[in-house]
C-alpha positions as CSV (number, residue, x, y, z in Angstrom):
1,M,154.6,23.2,111.5
2,P,155.2,26.0,109.0
3,S,158.1,25.6,106.7
4,R,160.8,28.2,106.2
5,Y,159.1,29.3,103.0
6,S,155.7,30.1,104.7
7,A,156.3,33.8,105.1
8,D,157.6,34.2,101.6
9,L,154.8,32.2,100.1
10,S,152.2,34.2,102.0
11,Q,153.7,37.5,100.7
12,I,153.8,36.1,97.2
13,G,150.2,35.1,97.4
14,T,149.2,38.5,98.7
15,S,151.1,40.4,95.9
16,V,149.6,38.1,93.2
17,I,146.1,38.7,94.6
18,D,146.7,42.5,94.7
19,E,147.9,42.6,91.1
20,L,145.1,40.4,89.8
21,T,142.6,42.4,91.7
22,E,143.8,45.6,90.0
23,R,143.8,43.8,86.6
24,N,140.3,42.5,87.1
25,R,139.2,46.0,88.1
26,D,140.8,47.4,84.9
27,R,139.1,44.7,82.8
28,E,135.7,45.5,84.2
29,Q,136.1,49.2,83.6
30,A,137.5,48.6,80.1
31,L,134.5,46.3,79.2
32,S,132.1,49.0,80.3
33,V,134.0,51.7,78.4
34,S,134.1,49.6,75.3
35,R,130.4,48.9,75.3
36,E,129.5,52.5,75.8
37,V,131.9,53.9,73.3
38,I,130.7,51.5,70.6
39,R,127.1,52.5,71.5
40,F,127.8,56.2,71.4
41,S,129.7,55.8,68.1
42,A,126.9,53.8,66.4
43,N,124.3,56.3,67.5
44,A,126.5,59.2,66.3
45,I,126.7,57.6,62.9
46,R,122.9,57.2,62.7
47,A,122.6,60.9,63.7
48,V,125.0,61.9,60.9
49,H,122.8,60.0,58.3
50,R,119.8,61.9,59.6
51,G,121.7,65.2,59.2
52,A,121.7,65.8,63.0
53,Y,125.3,66.8,63.2
54,D,125.0,68.5,66.6
55,D,123.6,65.4,68.1
56,A,126.4,63.4,66.5
57,R,129.0,65.7,68.0
58,E,127.5,65.4,71.4
59,L,127.5,61.6,71.3
60,I,131.1,61.6,70.0
61,G,132.0,63.8,72.9
62,K,130.5,61.4,75.4
63,G,132.4,58.5,73.7
64,D,135.7,60.5,73.9
65,A,135.1,61.2,77.6
66,R,134.7,57.5,78.3
67,L,137.8,56.6,76.4
68,R,139.8,59.2,78.4
69,E,138.6,57.6,81.6
70,A,140.3,54.4,80.5
71,D,143.6,56.0,79.6
72,H,145.2,54.9,82.9
73,I,144.8,51.3,81.9
74,R,147.5,51.8,79.3
75,E,150.0,51.8,82.2
76,S,148.4,49.6,84.8
77,S,147.2,46.8,82.5
78,P,148.6,47.2,79.0
79,S,147.3,43.8,77.8
80,I,143.7,44.9,78.6
81,F,144.2,48.3,77.1
82,N,145.2,46.6,73.9
83,A,142.6,43.9,74.0
84,G,140.3,43.3,71.0
85,F,137.3,44.8,72.6
86,M,139.1,48.1,73.4
87,N,140.6,48.2,69.9
88,D,137.0,47.7,68.5
89,A,135.9,50.7,70.6
90,R,138.7,52.9,69.3
91,K,137.9,51.7,65.7
92,E,134.2,52.6,66.0
93,F,135.1,55.9,67.6
94,T,137.3,56.7,64.7
95,E,134.6,55.7,62.2
96,A,132.1,58.0,63.8
97,N,134.5,60.9,63.8
98,V,135.6,60.5,60.2
99,T,132.1,59.9,59.0
100,L,130.8,63.1,60.6
101,A,133.7,65.1,59.3
102,V,133.4,63.9,55.6
103,I,129.6,64.1,55.4
104,S,129.4,67.5,57.2
105,G,132.2,68.9,55.2
106,A,134.7,69.4,58.1
107,D,138.4,68.5,58.1
108,I,139.1,64.8,58.7
109,P,140.5,64.4,62.2
110,T,144.0,62.9,62.5
111,I,145.3,60.1,64.8
112,K,146.6,62.8,67.1
113,D,143.3,64.6,67.2
114,L,141.4,61.4,68.2
115,R,144.2,60.1,70.5
116,V,143.8,56.5,69.1
117,D,146.4,54.1,67.8
118,A,147.2,53.7,64.1
119,A,145.7,50.3,63.7
120,A,142.3,51.4,65.1
121,Y,142.4,54.6,63.1
122,I,143.0,52.9,59.7
123,N,140.4,50.2,60.3
124,G,137.9,52.8,61.4
125,M,138.6,54.7,58.2
126,A,138.0,51.6,56.1
127,E,134.6,51.3,57.7
128,V,133.8,54.9,56.7
129,I,133.8,53.8,53.0
130,G,130.8,51.6,53.8
131,E,129.1,54.6,55.5
132,L,129.7,56.8,52.5
133,R,128.1,54.1,50.3
134,R,125.1,54.2,52.5
135,Y,124.9,58.0,52.3
136,I,125.2,57.9,48.5
137,L,122.4,55.3,48.2
138,D,120.2,57.3,50.5
139,A,120.8,60.4,48.3
140,L,120.1,58.5,45.1
141,R,116.8,57.3,46.5
142,R,115.9,60.9,47.1
143,D,117.0,61.7,43.6
144,A,119.6,64.0,45.1
145,V,122.6,63.2,42.9
146,D,124.5,66.5,43.4
147,G,127.5,65.8,45.6
148,C,127.4,62.1,45.2
149,Q,130.4,62.0,42.8
150,E,132.4,64.0,45.3
151,F,131.7,61.4,48.0
152,M,132.6,58.7,45.5
153,D,136.0,60.4,45.0
154,V,136.6,60.5,48.8
155,M,135.9,56.8,49.0
156,D,138.4,56.2,46.2
157,E,141.0,58.4,47.9
158,M,140.5,56.7,51.3
159,Y,140.9,53.3,49.6
160,G,144.0,54.5,47.8
161,V,145.6,55.4,51.1
162,L,144.6,52.2,52.8
163,V,146.0,49.9,50.2
164,T,149.5,51.5,50.5
165,I,149.7,50.4,54.1
166,D,151.5,47.1,53.7
167,F,152.3,45.5,57.0
168,P,151.6,42.1,58.6
169,E,148.0,41.6,59.7
170,G,149.2,41.4,63.3
171,V,150.4,44.9,63.1
172,T,147.4,46.4,61.3
173,S,144.7,44.4,63.1
174,G,143.3,42.8,60.0
175,L,143.4,45.8,57.7
176,R,143.9,43.7,54.5
177,H,140.7,41.9,55.1
178,N,138.9,45.2,55.5
179,T,140.4,46.7,52.4
180,D,139.5,43.6,50.4
181,A,135.9,44.0,51.5
182,M,135.9,47.7,50.8
183,R,137.1,47.1,47.2
184,G,133.8,45.4,46.6
185,V,131.9,48.2,48.2
186,L,133.6,50.7,46.0
187,E,132.8,48.8,42.8
188,R,129.2,48.3,43.7
189,T,128.8,51.9,44.6
190,R,130.5,53.1,41.4
191,G,128.1,50.9,39.4
192,D,125.0,52.2,41.3
193,L,126.1,55.8,40.9
194,T,127.0,55.5,37.3
195,M,123.5,54.1,36.5
196,A,121.8,56.7,38.5
197,L,123.7,59.6,36.9
198,R,122.9,58.2,33.4
199,Q,119.3,57.9,34.3
200,H,119.3,61.4,35.7
201,S,120.9,62.8,32.6
202,L,118.5,61.0,30.4
203,E,115.5,62.3,32.3
204,A,116.9,65.8,32.1
205,R,117.3,65.6,28.3
206,L,113.9,64.1,27.9
207,A,112.3,66.9,30.0
208,E,114.2,69.5,27.9
209,W,113.0,67.9,24.7
210,E,109.4,67.9,25.9
211,N,109.7,71.6,27.0
212,N,111.1,72.5,23.6
213,R,108.4,70.6,21.8
214,A,105.7,72.2,23.9
215,G,107.0,75.7,23.1
216,A,107.3,75.0,19.4
């Protein structure tokens, strides 16, 4: 015989199932969005290093469209919207945008431009320092030293901004760990660039001396 709570419990069960069904649907969508945005962003960064800026912009545009499709999850399932995998997607998206901007000579997009949260933005910017090291090393291997010091200066300026952001790790999503890692990247890049510039200067002086000697 049903108890006096039967109707209430049935309604409670139905409401719980409805809510969890929506949350699961949001989670599946968010996972799909996260994977695609990370893939688009990684491919965009590769395109930037190849000098294929239009391809990079197209890939970033696809990533942005996918992120916008998940905007509604902020309201319906905020815990999923702020889950680690979604934060990673927004971080990678930021990294791709800022890397493209710096290397192509465009203005660096702001948090408002990218429509991401502050923690994802600053951690994405930290990762850009590593991408600029990669760009500088590629340039040095091609003996293209012009402009490398400018990128080194940008790396320094980015790091200088990031180390002033002093909040608990739970607020910044682990920024301190990233900035500690980037300090090592900066110092290694500075050493590599200094040696390359000295070598380039020495070779230029030697070539000038040989030309003067040949003309004497």
